[in-house]
Every structure is written in C-alpha cells, then in structure tokens.
C-alpha positions as CSV (number, residue, x, y, z in Angstrom):
1,M,127.5,164.7,103.9
2,R,131.5,164.4,102.7
3,L,131.0,163.9,99.2
4,H,134.2,162.4,98.4
5,K,133.2,159.1,100.7
6,H,129.8,158.9,98.2
7,F,130.7,159.7,94.9
8,M,133.3,158.8,92.0
9,P,135.8,161.7,91.6
10,E,134.5,162.8,88.7
11,D,130.9,163.0,90.2
12,L,131.8,165.3,93.2
13,K,131.2,168.6,91.4
14,Q,127.7,167.4,90.4
15,A,127.3,165.7,93.8
16,S,127.6,168.7,95.9
17,K,125.6,171.0,93.6
18,E,122.8,168.7,93.8
19,S,123.3,168.3,97.5
20,W,123.5,172.0,97.8
21,C,120.2,172.1,95.5
22,A,118.2,169.2,98.0
23,K,119.3,171.9,101.2
24,D,118.3,174.3,99.6
25,L,114.8,173.3,98.6
26,L,114.5,171.6,101.7
27,Q,114.8,174.9,103.5
28,L,112.6,176.9,101.4
29,I,110.1,174.2,101.8
30,S,109.8,174.7,105.5
31,E,109.1,178.3,105.3
32,L,106.8,177.9,102.5
33,L,104.9,175.1,104.6
34,E,105.5,178.4,108.0
35,A,103.7,180.1,105.5
36,G,101.0,178.2,104.6
37,E,101.8,177.9,100.5
38,V,101.3,174.6,100.6
39,E,101.1,174.6,96.6
40,K,103.7,176.1,96.1
41,A,106.1,173.7,98.7
42,K,104.9,170.8,96.8
43,H,105.8,172.1,93.7
44,Y,109.4,172.5,95.0
45,S,109.4,169.0,96.8
46,T,109.4,167.6,93.0
47,D,112.3,169.6,92.5
48,L,113.8,167.9,95.7
49,T,112.9,164.6,94.6
50,K,114.8,165.5,91.4
51,S,117.9,166.4,93.4
52,L,117.4,163.0,95.9
53,H,117.1,160.7,93.0
54,E,120.1,162.7,91.2
55,L,122.5,161.8,94.3
56,S,121.1,158.3,94.8
57,K,121.8,157.8,90.9
58,L,125.5,159.0,91.7
59,A,126.4,157.2,94.8
60,D,125.7,153.8,93.4
61,K,127.7,153.8,90.4
62,K,130.4,154.2,93.0
63,R,128.9,151.1,95.1
64,I,129.1,149.7,91.8
65,A,132.2,150.4,90.7
66,E,133.4,149.4,94.1
67,S,132.1,146.5,94.3
68,Y,133.9,145.4,91.1
69,A,136.8,146.5,92.4
70,K,136.2,144.5,95.2
71,M,135.9,141.0,93.0
72,L,138.6,142.1,90.7
73,R,141.0,141.5,93.8
74,Q,139.7,138.6,95.0
75,M,140.8,137.3,91.5
76,G,143.9,138.6,91.9
77,V,144.1,141.5,89.2
78,Q,146.7,144.0,90.0
79,G,145.7,147.4,92.0
80,E,146.5,149.7,89.6
81,L,144.8,148.5,86.8
82,I,141.3,148.4,88.8
83,R,142.4,152.2,90.2
84,R,143.4,153.1,86.5
85,N,139.9,151.6,85.2
86,F,137.4,152.6,87.9
87,F,138.8,155.5,90.2
C-alpha cells in the first residue's frame, strides 16, 4: 500500500506502524492456526482488528480533508489557503 496516497502527511508514521503491525499479526495468526493454536490466534485477531480500525480512522481523516478541500475549490477558495489548512 502506498501510504502517502491514503493518509495525511502527519499520520504517515502512525499509519506505517499500524500497517506493519497488521501484516505481522496476519502472518502470526496464520502460523498459529496451522499449529492448532486457535485460542492464541483469536487473541491476536483482536489486536489485528484494533490496527485495522486505526488505519481506517486515519484514512477517513484524509478522505474528509480532501472532500472539504474539493468543496472549497468549487466555492472559489484559493488553492494556497486550502493546502495550508488541510495538507
């Protein structure tokens, strides 16, 4: 995933952390299931859900900012004002 396309610049560090965490947890859950460790896999799935939820919140933040910026451009607000306040 190209993080800069989905997240605000100030959220890239956290998004990267959560993305790697989710990938690592997916791998770990898969390995635990193969080993028959269903209960452990279930506990890690909770952490995976938390990471995915955080990624979703961060992505929503950028989508909302982009929507506001588009609306302001349509209203004739200068691009520099939009970039300075949203990006």
